[in-house]
PDB file of N, CA, C, O and CB in Angstrom:
ATOM      1  N   MET A   1     167.547 104.272  46.806  1.00  0.00           N
ATOM      2  CA  MET A   1     166.170 104.711  46.863  1.00  0.00           C
ATOM      3  C   MET A   1     165.895 105.267  48.256  1.00  0.00           C
ATOM      4  O   MET A   1     166.131 104.582  49.252  1.00  0.00           O
ATOM      5  CB  MET A   1     165.198 103.549  46.518  1.00  0.00           C
ATOM      6  N   PRO A   2     165.398 106.504  48.337  1.00  0.00           N
ATOM      7  CA  PRO A   2     165.163 107.090  49.657  1.00  0.00           C
ATOM      8  C   PRO A   2     163.982 106.419  50.351  1.00  0.00           C
ATOM      9  O   PRO A   2     163.012 106.006  49.716  1.00  0.00           O
ATOM     10  CB  PRO A   2     164.914 108.597  49.536  1.00  0.00           C
ATOM     11  N   SER A   3     164.094 106.326  51.647  1.00  0.00           N
ATOM     12  CA  SER A   3     162.998 105.747  52.414  1.00  0.00           C
ATOM     13  C   SER A   3     162.255 106.869  53.136  1.00  0.00           C
ATOM     14  O   SER A   3     162.860 107.724  53.783  1.00  0.00           O
ATOM     15  CB  SER A   3     163.523 104.682  53.426  1.00  0.00           C
ATOM     16  N   TYR A   4     160.965 106.844  53.011  1.00  0.00           N
ATOM     17  CA  TYR A   4     160.118 107.848  53.631  1.00  0.00           C
ATOM     18  C   TYR A   4     159.390 107.230  54.807  1.00  0.00           C
ATOM     19  O   TYR A   4     158.934 106.088  54.743  1.00  0.00           O
ATOM     20  CB  TYR A   4     159.119 108.436  52.615  1.00  0.00           C
ATOM     21  N   LYS A   5     159.288 107.985  55.864  1.00  0.00           N
ATOM     22  CA  LYS A   5     158.561 107.516  57.032  1.00  0.00           C
ATOM     23  C   LYS A   5     157.077 107.827  56.841  1.00  0.00           C
ATOM     24  O   LYS A   5     156.693 108.984  56.670  1.00  0.00           O
ATOM     25  CB  LYS A   5     159.110 108.172  58.336  1.00  0.00           C
ATOM     26  N   LYS A   6     156.268 106.805  56.871  1.00  0.00           N
ATOM     27  CA  LYS A   6     154.832 106.988  56.708  1.00  0.00           C
ATOM     28  C   LYS A   6     154.260 107.627  57.963  1.00  0.00           C
ATOM     29  O   LYS A   6     154.471 107.138  59.073  1.00  0.00           O
ATOM     30  CB  LYS A   6     154.132 105.641  56.411  1.00  0.00           C
ATOM     31  N   ARG A   7     153.537 108.719  57.781  1.00  0.00           N
ATOM     32  CA  ARG A   7     152.931 109.406  58.910  1.00  0.00           C
ATOM     33  C   ARG A   7     151.640 108.705  59.297  1.00  0.00           C
ATOM     34  O   ARG A   7     150.961 108.113  58.458  1.00  0.00           O
ATOM     35  CB  ARG A   7     152.668 110.888  58.577  1.00  0.00           C
ATOM     36  N   LYS A   8     151.319 108.780  60.549  1.00  0.00           N
ATOM     37  CA  LYS A   8     150.075 108.209  61.051  1.00  0.00           C
ATOM     38  C   LYS A   8     148.974 109.265  60.975  1.00  0.00           C
ATOM     39  O   LYS A   8     149.223 110.459  61.140  1.00  0.00           O
ATOM     40  CB  LYS A   8     150.247 107.690  62.507  1.00  0.00           C
ATOM     41  N   CYS A   9     147.775 108.804  60.727  1.00  0.00           N
ATOM     42  CA  CYS A   9     146.625 109.700  60.677  1.00  0.00           C
ATOM     43  C   CYS A   9     146.300 110.147  62.100  1.00  0.00           C
ATOM     44  O   CYS A   9     145.975 109.326  62.957  1.00  0.00           O
ATOM     45  CB  CYS A   9     145.391 109.004  60.009  1.00  0.00           C
ATOM     46  N   GLN A  10     146.388 111.436  62.340  1.00  0.00           N
ATOM     47  CA  GLN A  10     146.140 111.966  63.677  1.00  0.00           C
ATOM     48  C   GLN A  10     144.672 111.803  64.068  1.00  0.00           C
ATOM     49  O   GLN A  10     144.363 111.653  65.250  1.00  0.00           O
ATOM     50  CB  GLN A  10     146.545 113.442  63.748  1.00  0.00           C
ATOM     51  N   CYS A  11     143.785 111.830  63.113  1.00  0.00           N
ATOM     52  CA  CYS A  11     142.359 111.647  63.420  1.00  0.00           C
ATOM     53  C   CYS A  11     142.077 110.216  63.850  1.00  0.00           C
ATOM     54  O   CYS A  11     141.245 109.987  64.727  1.00  0.00           O
ATOM     55  CB  CYS A  11     141.492 112.009  62.202  1.00  0.00           C
ATOM     56  N   CYS A  12     142.762 109.248  63.243  1.00  0.00           N
ATOM     57  CA  CYS A  12     142.588 107.853  63.650  1.00  0.00           C
ATOM     58  C   CYS A  12     143.168 107.627  65.042  1.00  0.00           C
ATOM     59  O   CYS A  12     142.598 106.881  65.839  1.00  0.00           O
ATOM     60  CB  CYS A  12     143.254 106.903  62.633  1.00  0.00           C
ATOM     61  N   ILE A  13     144.293 108.264  65.338  1.00  0.00           N
ATOM     62  CA  ILE A  13     144.913 108.125  66.656  1.00  0.00           C
ATOM     63  C   ILE A  13     144.013 108.718  67.731  1.00  0.00           C
ATOM     64  O   ILE A  13     143.837 108.120  68.792  1.00  0.00           O
ATOM     65  CB  ILE A  13     146.294 108.805  66.682  1.00  0.00           C
ATOM     66  N   ASP A  14     143.439 109.898  67.462  1.00  0.00           N
ATOM     67  CA  ASP A  14     142.557 110.564  68.426  1.00  0.00           C
ATOM     68  C   ASP A  14     141.130 110.020  68.388  1.00  0.00           C
ATOM     69  O   ASP A  14     140.301 110.416  69.207  1.00  0.00           O
ATOM     70  CB  ASP A  14     142.536 112.058  68.161  1.00  0.00           C
ATOM     71  N   GLN A  15     140.835 109.124  67.454  1.00  0.00           N
ATOM     72  CA  GLN A  15     139.521 108.508  67.265  1.00  0.00           C
ATOM     73  C   GLN A  15     138.436 109.558  67.045  1.00  0.00           C
ATOM     74  O   GLN A  15     137.386 109.534  67.688  1.00  0.00           O
ATOM     75  CB  GLN A  15     139.167 107.637  68.471  1.00  0.00           C
ATOM     76  N   LEU A  16     138.711 110.481  66.123  1.00  0.00           N
ATOM     77  CA  LEU A  16     137.722 111.497  65.757  1.00  0.00           C
ATOM     78  C   LEU A  16     136.839 110.938  64.652  1.00  0.00           C
ATOM     79  O   LEU A  16     137.312 110.701  63.540  1.00  0.00           O
ATOM     80  CB  LEU A  16     138.411 112.824  65.301  1.00  0.00           C
ATOM     81  N   ASP A  17     135.569 110.728  64.947  1.00  0.00           N
ATOM     82  CA  ASP A  17     134.649 110.249  63.927  1.00  0.00           C
ATOM     83  C   ASP A  17     133.983 111.407  63.214  1.00  0.00           C
ATOM     84  O   ASP A  17     133.864 111.402  61.988  1.00  0.00           O
ATOM     85  CB  ASP A  17     133.600 109.337  64.540  1.00  0.00           C
ATOM     86  N   GLU A  18     133.547 112.400  63.974  1.00  0.00           N
ATOM     87  CA  GLU A  18     132.890 113.572  63.410  1.00  0.00           C
ATOM     88  C   GLU A  18     133.881 114.730  63.336  1.00  0.00           C
ATOM     89  O   GLU A  18     134.520 115.072  64.331  1.00  0.00           O
ATOM     90  CB  GLU A  18     131.650 113.966  64.251  1.00  0.00           C
ATOM     91  N   ILE A  19     134.004 115.315  62.180  1.00  0.00           N
ATOM     92  CA  ILE A  19     134.805 116.524  62.019  1.00  0.00           C
ATOM     93  C   ILE A  19     133.815 117.632  61.684  1.00  0.00           C
ATOM     94  O   ILE A  19     133.300 117.703  60.569  1.00  0.00           O
ATOM     95  CB  ILE A  19     135.927 116.363  60.893  1.00  0.00           C
ATOM     96  N   ASP A  20     133.559 118.483  62.648  1.00  0.00           N
ATOM     97  CA  ASP A  20     132.521 119.497  62.538  1.00  0.00           C
ATOM     98  C   ASP A  20     133.108 120.775  61.947  1.00  0.00           C
ATOM     99  O   ASP A  20     134.250 121.131  62.238  1.00  0.00           O
ATOM    100  CB  ASP A  20     131.883 119.777  63.915  1.00  0.00           C
ATOM    101  N   TYR A  21     132.334 121.457  61.128  1.00  0.00           N
ATOM    102  CA  TYR A  21     132.794 122.702  60.531  1.00  0.00           C
ATOM    103  C   TYR A  21     132.908 123.819  61.558  1.00  0.00           C
ATOM    104  O   TYR A  21     133.543 124.838  61.283  1.00  0.00           O
ATOM    105  CB  TYR A  21     131.861 123.120  59.420  1.00  0.00           C
ATOM    106  N   LYS A  22     132.309 123.655  62.734  1.00  0.00           N
ATOM    107  CA  LYS A  22     132.370 124.682  63.774  1.00  0.00           C
ATOM    108  C   LYS A  22     133.616 124.563  64.643  1.00  0.00           C
ATOM    109  O   LYS A  22     133.921 125.479  65.407  1.00  0.00           O
ATOM    110  CB  LYS A  22     131.139 124.604  64.646  1.00  0.00           C
ATOM    111  N   ASN A  23     134.342 123.453  64.540  1.00  0.00           N
ATOM    112  CA  ASN A  23     135.554 123.247  65.328  1.00  0.00           C
ATOM    113  C   ASN A  23     136.739 123.828  64.555  1.00  0.00           C
ATOM    114  O   ASN A  23     137.415 123.117  63.811  1.00  0.00           O
ATOM    115  CB  ASN A  23     135.775 121.727  65.641  1.00  0.00           C
ATOM    116  N   LEU A  24     136.977 125.106  64.737  1.00  0.00           N
ATOM    117  CA  LEU A  24     137.972 125.805  63.937  1.00  0.00           C
ATOM    118  C   LEU A  24     139.409 125.459  64.327  1.00  0.00           C
ATOM    119  O   LEU A  24     140.317 125.637  63.515  1.00  0.00           O
ATOM    120  CB  LEU A  24     137.762 127.286  64.058  1.00  0.00           C
ATOM    121  N   THR A  25     139.635 124.976  65.530  1.00  0.00           N
ATOM    122  CA  THR A  25     140.997 124.628  65.928  1.00  0.00           C
ATOM    123  C   THR A  25     141.511 123.445  65.126  1.00  0.00           C
ATOM    124  O   THR A  25     142.680 123.418  64.741  1.00  0.00           O
ATOM    125  CB  THR A  25     141.056 124.314  67.423  1.00  0.00           C
ATOM    126  N   ILE A  26     140.662 122.480  64.872  1.00  0.00           N
ATOM    127  CA  ILE A  26     141.070 121.334  64.052  1.00  0.00           C
ATOM    128  C   ILE A  26     141.211 121.751  62.595  1.00  0.00           C
ATOM    129  O   ILE A  26     142.167 121.358  61.926  1.00  0.00           O
ATOM    130  CB  ILE A  26     140.052 120.178  64.180  1.00  0.00           C
ATOM    131  N   LEU A  27     140.271 122.539  62.102  1.00  0.00           N
ATOM    132  CA  LEU A  27     140.281 122.905  60.687  1.00  0.00           C
ATOM    133  C   LEU A  27     141.459 123.805  60.333  1.00  0.00           C
ATOM    134  O   LEU A  27     142.015 123.684  59.242  1.00  0.00           O
ATOM    135  CB  LEU A  27     138.983 123.597  60.320  1.00  0.00           C
ATOM    136  N   ARG A  28     141.847 124.696  61.226  1.00  0.00           N
ATOM    137  CA  ARG A  28     142.985 125.581  60.934  1.00  0.00           C
ATOM    138  C   ARG A  28     144.312 124.833  60.940  1.00  0.00           C
ATOM    139  O   ARG A  28     145.289 125.284  60.340  1.00  0.00           O
ATOM    140  CB  ARG A  28     143.037 126.719  61.946  1.00  0.00           C
ATOM    141  N   LYS A  29     144.345 123.695  61.618  1.00  0.00           N
ATOM    142  CA  LYS A  29     145.563 122.886  61.621  1.00  0.00           C
ATOM    143  C   LYS A  29     145.821 122.282  60.239  1.00  0.00           C
ATOM    144  O   LYS A  29     146.964 121.977  59.900  1.00  0.00           O
ATOM    145  CB  LYS A  29     145.463 121.771  62.676  1.00  0.00           C
ATOM    146  N   TYR A  30     144.774 122.111  59.451  1.00  0.00           N
ATOM    147  CA  TYR A  30     144.889 121.495  58.134  1.00  0.00           C
ATOM    148  C   TYR A  30     144.736 122.494  57.004  1.00  0.00           C
ATOM    149  O   TYR A  30     144.345 122.124  55.897  1.00  0.00           O
ATOM    150  CB  TYR A  30     143.865 120.413  57.985  1.00  0.00           C
ATOM    151  N   THR A  31     145.042 123.772  57.275  1.00  0.00           N
ATOM    152  CA  THR A  31     145.084 124.782  56.227  1.00  0.00           C
ATOM    153  C   THR A  31     146.435 125.482  56.277  1.00  0.00           C
ATOM    154  O   THR A  31     147.094 125.515  57.317  1.00  0.00           O
ATOM    155  CB  THR A  31     143.919 125.803  56.383  1.00  0.00           C
ATOM    156  N   THR A  32     146.837 126.038  55.145  1.00  0.00           N
ATOM    157  CA  THR A  32     148.092 126.781  55.084  1.00  0.00           C
ATOM    158  C   THR A  32     147.856 128.198  55.575  1.00  0.00           C
ATOM    159  O   THR A  32     146.749 128.547  55.985  1.00  0.00           O
ATOM    160  CB  THR A  32     148.670 126.788  53.644  1.00  0.00           C
ATOM    161  N   GLN A  33     148.901 129.011  55.531  1.00  0.00           N
ATOM    162  CA  GLN A  33     148.756 130.398  55.967  1.00  0.00           C
ATOM    163  C   GLN A  33     147.871 131.200  55.017  1.00  0.00           C
ATOM    164  O   GLN A  33     147.350 132.251  55.388  1.00  0.00           O
ATOM    165  CB  GLN A  33     150.125 131.057  56.081  1.00  0.00           C
ATOM    166  N   TYR A  34     147.700 130.701  53.783  1.00  0.00           N
ATOM    167  CA  TYR A  34     146.817 131.353  52.815  1.00  0.00           C
ATOM    168  C   TYR A  34     145.461 130.655  52.741  1.00  0.00           C
ATOM    169  O   TYR A  34     144.695 130.876  51.804  1.00  0.00           O
ATOM    170  CB  TYR A  34     147.471 131.373  51.432  1.00  0.00           C
ATOM    171  N   PHE A  35     145.168 129.811  53.733  1.00  0.00           N
ATOM    172  CA  PHE A  35     143.891 129.114  53.900  1.00  0.00           C
ATOM    173  C   PHE A  35     143.594 128.125  52.782  1.00  0.00           C
ATOM    174  O   PHE A  35     142.433 127.901  52.440  1.00  0.00           O
ATOM    175  CB  PHE A  35     142.777 130.112  53.983  1.00  0.00           C
ATOM    176  N   LYS A  36     144.634 127.535  52.216  1.00  0.00           N
ATOM    177  CA  LYS A  36     144.445 126.428  51.286  1.00  0.00           C
ATOM    178  C   LYS A  36     144.418 125.130  52.087  1.00  0.00           C
ATOM    179  O   LYS A  36     144.999 125.052  53.170  1.00  0.00           O
ATOM    180  CB  LYS A  36     145.572 126.399  50.199  1.00  0.00           C
ATOM    181  N   ILE A  37     143.755 124.130  51.565  1.00  0.00           N
ATOM    182  CA  ILE A  37     143.661 122.843  52.248  1.00  0.00           C
ATOM    183  C   ILE A  37     144.968 122.085  52.043  1.00  0.00           C
ATOM    184  O   ILE A  37     145.457 121.957  50.921  1.00  0.00           O
ATOM    185  CB  ILE A  37     142.446 122.013  51.725  1.00  0.00           C
ATOM    186  N   VAL A  38     145.523 121.586  53.142  1.00  0.00           N
ATOM    187  CA  VAL A  38     146.792 120.850  53.100  1.00  0.00           C
ATOM    188  C   VAL A  38     146.545 119.467  52.499  1.00  0.00           C
ATOM    189  O   VAL A  38     145.607 118.784  52.910  1.00  0.00           O
ATOM    190  CB  VAL A  38     147.423 120.730  54.529  1.00  0.00           C
ATOM    191  N   PRO A  39     147.363 119.041  51.539  1.00  0.00           N
ATOM    192  CA  PRO A  39     147.149 117.723  50.933  1.00  0.00           C
ATOM    193  C   PRO A  39     147.494 116.576  51.880  1.00  0.00           C
ATOM    194  O   PRO A  39     148.126 116.765  52.919  1.00  0.00           O
ATOM    195  CB  PRO A  39     147.974 117.599  49.669  1.00  0.00           C
ATOM    196  N   ARG A  40     147.061 115.393  51.489  1.00  0.00           N
ATOM    197  CA  ARG A  40     147.224 114.196  52.326  1.00  0.00           C
ATOM    198  C   ARG A  40     148.674 113.858  52.599  1.00  0.00           C
ATOM    199  O   ARG A  40     149.017 113.460  53.713  1.00  0.00           O
ATOM    200  CB  ARG A  40     146.559 113.018  51.675  1.00  0.00           C
ATOM    201  N   TYR A  41     149.528 114.009  51.607  1.00  0.00           N
ATOM    202  CA  TYR A  41     150.922 113.603  51.801  1.00  0.00           C
ATOM    203  C   TYR A  41     151.676 114.541  52.730  1.00  0.00           C
ATOM    204  O   TYR A  41     152.745 114.177  53.218  1.00  0.00           O
ATOM    205  CB  TYR A  41     151.632 113.534  50.468  1.00  0.00           C
ATOM    206  N   TYR A  42     151.157 115.737  52.991  1.00  0.00           N
ATOM    207  CA  TYR A  42     151.755 116.610  54.000  1.00  0.00           C
ATOM    208  C   TYR A  42     151.145 116.372  55.379  1.00  0.00           C
ATOM    209  O   TYR A  42     151.855 116.330  56.383  1.00  0.00           O
ATOM    210  CB  TYR A  42     151.583 118.072  53.601  1.00  0.00           C
ATOM    211  N   SER A  43     149.827 116.219  55.415  1.00  0.00           N
ATOM    212  CA  SER A  43     149.161 116.084  56.706  1.00  0.00           C
ATOM    213  C   SER A  43     149.277 114.678  57.270  1.00  0.00           C
ATOM    214  O   SER A  43     149.270 114.505  58.489  1.00  0.00           O
ATOM    215  CB  SER A  43     147.705 116.462  56.579  1.00  0.00           C
ATOM    216  N   GLY A  44     149.385 113.671  56.413  1.00  0.00           N
ATOM    217  CA  GLY A  44     149.491 112.296  56.874  1.00  0.00           C
ATOM    218  C   GLY A  44     148.161 111.657  57.195  1.00  0.00           C
ATOM    219  O   GLY A  44     148.125 110.594  57.814  1.00  0.00           O
ATOM    220  N   ASN A  45     147.067 112.277  56.791  1.00  0.00           N
ATOM    221  CA  ASN A  45     145.745 111.724  57.071  1.00  0.00           C
ATOM    222  C   ASN A  45     145.431 110.566  56.141  1.00  0.00           C
ATOM    223  O   ASN A  45     145.981 110.453  55.045  1.00  0.00           O
ATOM    224  CB  ASN A  45     144.674 112.804  56.942  1.00  0.00           C
ATOM    225  N   CYS A  46     144.528 109.706  56.611  1.00  0.00           N
ATOM    226  CA  CYS A  46     144.018 108.663  55.732  1.00  0.00           C
ATOM    227  C   CYS A  46     142.981 109.307  54.808  1.00  0.00           C
ATOM    228  O   CYS A  46     142.555 110.442  55.023  1.00  0.00           O
ATOM    229  CB  CYS A  46     143.397 107.467  56.553  1.00  0.00           C
ATOM    230  N   GLN A  47     142.589 108.565  53.785  1.00  0.00           N
ATOM    231  CA  GLN A  47     141.704 109.129  52.780  1.00  0.00           C
ATOM    232  C   GLN A  47     140.336 109.501  53.359  1.00  0.00           C
ATOM    233  O   GLN A  47     139.760 110.526  52.994  1.00  0.00           O
ATOM    234  CB  GLN A  47     141.532 108.148  51.638  1.00  0.00           C
ATOM    235  N   LYS A  48     139.835 108.681  54.240  1.00  0.00           N
ATOM    236  CA  LYS A  48     138.516 108.924  54.836  1.00  0.00           C
ATOM    237  C   LYS A  48     138.502 110.231  55.612  1.00  0.00           C
ATOM    238  O   LYS A  48     137.594 111.046  55.447  1.00  0.00           O
ATOM    239  CB  LYS A  48     138.118 107.765  55.758  1.00  0.00           C
ATOM    240  N   HIS A  49     139.505 110.431  56.455  1.00  0.00           N
ATOM    241  CA  HIS A  49     139.532 111.646  57.268  1.00  0.00           C
ATOM    242  C   HIS A  49     139.908 112.872  56.445  1.00  0.00           C
ATOM    243  O   HIS A  49     139.444 113.974  56.737  1.00  0.00           O
ATOM    244  CB  HIS A  49     140.509 111.481  58.421  1.00  0.00           C
ATOM    245  N   GLN A  50     140.737 112.700  55.426  1.00  0.00           N
ATOM    246  CA  GLN A  50     141.102 113.843  54.581  1.00  0.00           C
ATOM    247  C   GLN A  50     139.874 114.378  53.851  1.00  0.00           C
ATOM    248  O   GLN A  50     139.713 115.591  53.714  1.00  0.00           O
ATOM    249  CB  GLN A  50     142.195 113.443  53.566  1.00  0.00           C
ATOM    250  N   LYS A  51     139.016 113.487  53.385  1.00  0.00           N
ATOM    251  CA  LYS A  51     137.795 113.935  52.710  1.00  0.00           C
ATOM    252  C   LYS A  51     136.860 114.647  53.679  1.00  0.00           C
ATOM    253  O   LYS A  51     136.232 115.643  53.320  1.00  0.00           O
ATOM    254  CB  LYS A  51     137.074 112.748  52.065  1.00  0.00           C
ATOM    255  N   ARG A  52     136.765 114.138  54.907  1.00  0.00           N
ATOM    256  CA  ARG A  52     135.901 114.778  55.898  1.00  0.00           C
ATOM    257  C   ARG A  52     136.443 116.135  56.319  1.00  0.00           C
ATOM    258  O   ARG A  52     135.672 117.071  56.531  1.00  0.00           O
ATOM    259  CB  ARG A  52     135.744 113.884  57.118  1.00  0.00           C
ATOM    260  N   ILE A  53     137.758 116.249  56.443  1.00  0.00           N
ATOM    261  CA  ILE A  53     138.366 117.533  56.794  1.00  0.00           C
ATOM    262  C   ILE A  53     138.167 118.541  55.669  1.00  0.00           C
ATOM    263  O   ILE A  53     137.837 119.699  55.922  1.00  0.00           O
ATOM    264  CB  ILE A  53     139.866 117.359  57.095  1.00  0.00           C
ATOM    265  N   ALA A  54     138.367 118.104  54.425  1.00  0.00           N
ATOM    266  CA  ALA A  54     138.176 119.002  53.287  1.00  0.00           C
ATOM    267  C   ALA A  54     136.735 119.483  53.210  1.00  0.00           C
ATOM    268  O   ALA A  54     136.484 120.658  52.943  1.00  0.00           O
ATOM    269  CB  ALA A  54     138.569 118.306  51.982  1.00  0.00           C
ATOM    270  N   GLN A  55     135.790 118.582  53.442  1.00  0.00           N
ATOM    271  CA  GLN A  55     134.385 118.980  53.412  1.00  0.00           C
ATOM    272  C   GLN A  55     134.058 119.917  54.564  1.00  0.00           C
ATOM    273  O   GLN A  55     133.270 120.849  54.398  1.00  0.00           O
ATOM    274  CB  GLN A  55     133.480 117.751  53.463  1.00  0.00           C
ATOM    275  N   GLY A  56     134.653 119.682  55.731  1.00  0.00           N
ATOM    276  CA  GLY A  56     134.438 120.582  56.861  1.00  0.00           C
ATOM    277  C   GLY A  56     134.990 121.976  56.602  1.00  0.00           C
ATOM    278  O   GLY A  56     134.371 122.972  56.977  1.00  0.00           O
ATOM    279  N   ILE A  57     136.156 122.052  55.959  1.00  0.00           N
ATOM    280  CA  ILE A  57     136.743 123.353  55.619  1.00  0.00           C
ATOM    281  C   ILE A  57     135.874 124.065  54.597  1.00  0.00           C
ATOM    282  O   ILE A  57     135.659 125.272  54.701  1.00  0.00           O
ATOM    283  CB  ILE A  57     138.180 123.186  55.076  1.00  0.00           C
ATOM    284  N   LYS A  58     135.371 123.332  53.611  1.00  0.00           N
ATOM    285  CA  LYS A  58     134.506 123.942  52.599  1.00  0.00           C
ATOM    286  C   LYS A  58     133.197 124.442  53.209  1.00  0.00           C
ATOM    287  O   LYS A  58     132.702 125.502  52.826  1.00  0.00           O
ATOM    288  CB  LYS A  58     134.210 122.938  51.481  1.00  0.00           C
ATOM    289  N   ASN A  59     132.640 123.694  54.149  1.00  0.00           N
ATOM    290  CA  ASN A  59     131.423 124.145  54.822  1.00  0.00           C
ATOM    291  C   ASN A  59     131.694 125.378  55.681  1.00  0.00           C
ATOM    292  O   ASN A  59     130.873 126.294  55.726  1.00  0.00           O
ATOM    293  CB  ASN A  59     130.843 123.019  55.687  1.00  0.00           C
ATOM    294  N   ALA A  60     132.839 125.406  56.359  1.00  0.00           N
ATOM    295  CA  ALA A  60     133.193 126.570  57.176  1.00  0.00           C
ATOM    296  C   ALA A  60     133.438 127.790  56.305  1.00  0.00           C
ATOM    297  O   ALA A  60     133.125 128.907  56.716  1.00  0.00           O
ATOM    298  CB  ALA A  60     134.432 126.276  58.025  1.00  0.00           C
ATOM    299  N   ARG A  61     133.989 127.604  55.115  1.00  0.00           N
ATOM    300  CA  ARG A  61     134.167 128.723  54.190  1.00  0.00           C
ATOM    301  C   ARG A  61     132.817 129.265  53.755  1.00  0.00           C
ATOM    302  O   ARG A  61     132.614 130.478  53.697  1.00  0.00           O
ATOM    303  CB  ARG A  61     134.990 128.292  52.963  1.00  0.00           C
ATOM    304  N   PHE A  62     131.899 128.363  53.452  1.00  0.00           N
ATOM    305  CA  PHE A  62     130.571 128.781  53.009  1.00  0.00           C
ATOM    306  C   PHE A  62     129.836 129.544  54.104  1.00  0.00           C
ATOM    307  O   PHE A  62     129.103 130.489  53.815  1.00  0.00           O
ATOM    308  CB  PHE A  62     129.750 127.569  52.578  1.00  0.00           C
ATOM    309  N   MET A  63     130.025 129.145  55.349  1.00  0.00           N
ATOM    310  CA  MET A  63     129.378 129.807  56.472  1.00  0.00           C
ATOM    311  C   MET A  63     130.158 131.044  56.940  1.00  0.00           C
ATOM    312  O   MET A  63     129.776 131.669  57.929  1.00  0.00           O
ATOM    313  CB  MET A  63     129.219 128.827  57.624  1.00  0.00           C
ATOM    314  N   ALA A  64     131.228 131.400  56.253  1.00  0.00           N
ATOM    315  CA  ALA A  64     132.052 132.578  56.519  1.00  0.00           C
ATOM    316  C   ALA A  64     132.774 132.501  57.860  1.00  0.00           C
ATOM    317  O   ALA A  64     133.011 133.531  58.491  1.00  0.00           O
ATOM    318  CB  ALA A  64     131.197 133.820  56.478  1.00  0.00           C
ATOM    319  N   MET A  65     133.123 131.312  58.299  1.00  0.00           N
ATOM    320  CA  MET A  65     133.922 131.150  59.516  1.00  0.00           C
ATOM    321  C   MET A  65     135.410 131.128  59.195  1.00  0.00           C
ATOM    322  O   MET A  65     136.237 131.528  60.014  1.00  0.00           O
ATOM    323  CB  MET A  65     133.524 129.865  60.251  1.00  0.00           C
ATOM    324  N   VAL A  66     135.744 130.658  58.000  1.00  0.00           N
ATOM    325  CA  VAL A  66     137.118 130.608  57.512  1.00  0.00           C
ATOM    326  C   VAL A  66     137.135 131.318  56.172  1.00  0.00           C
ATOM    327  O   VAL A  66     136.269 131.056  55.337  1.00  0.00           O
ATOM    328  CB  VAL A  66     137.649 129.129  57.390  1.00  0.00           C
ATOM    329  N   PRO A  67     138.094 132.210  55.937  1.00  0.00           N
ATOM    330  CA  PRO A  67     138.114 132.901  54.635  1.00  0.00           C
ATOM    331  C   PRO A  67     138.552 131.969  53.506  1.00  0.00           C
ATOM    332  O   PRO A  67     139.214 130.957  53.734  1.00  0.00           O
ATOM    333  CB  PRO A  67     139.050 134.116  54.692  1.00  0.00           C
ATOM    334  N   TYR A  68     138.167 132.333  52.292  1.00  0.00           N
ATOM    335  CA  TYR A  68     138.588 131.547  51.136  1.00  0.00           C
ATOM    336  C   TYR A  68     140.069 131.761  50.859  1.00  0.00           C
ATOM    337  O   TYR A  68     140.801 130.798  50.629  1.00  0.00           O
ATOM    338  CB  TYR A  68     137.754 131.915  49.897  1.00  0.00           C
ATOM    339  N   THR A  69     140.515 133.002  50.877  1.00  0.00           N
ATOM    340  CA  THR A  69     141.923 133.336  50.659  1.00  0.00           C
ATOM    341  C   THR A  69     142.314 134.457  51.592  1.00  0.00           C
ATOM    342  O   THR A  69     141.471 135.083  52.235  1.00  0.00           O
ATOM    343  CB  THR A  69     142.187 133.735  49.188  1.00  0.00           C
ATOM    344  N   LYS A  70     143.624 134.700  51.653  1.00  0.00           N
ATOM    345  CA  LYS A  70     144.127 135.777  52.500  1.00  0.00           C
ATOM    346  C   LYS A  70     144.370 136.999  51.675  1.00  0.00           C
ATOM    347  O   LYS A  70     144.799 138.025  52.203  1.00  0.00           O
ATOM    348  CB  LYS A  70     145.402 135.365  53.221  1.00  0.00           C
TER     349      LYS A  70
END
């Protein structure tokens, strides 16, 4: 049985409580080259921060700061 190394949540390590839709450097780190949201098992985020990041990306898309697709 293969053993997988569990990734640590980078938001928990950096103690980020607020993930703002205006902070594009953080949001672009969690999107692919086609601006899709990276899933939890790739990013290593905990569920709480993954939901906040996804909501921040969706808000930034709505405000036209991040495109929906490439």
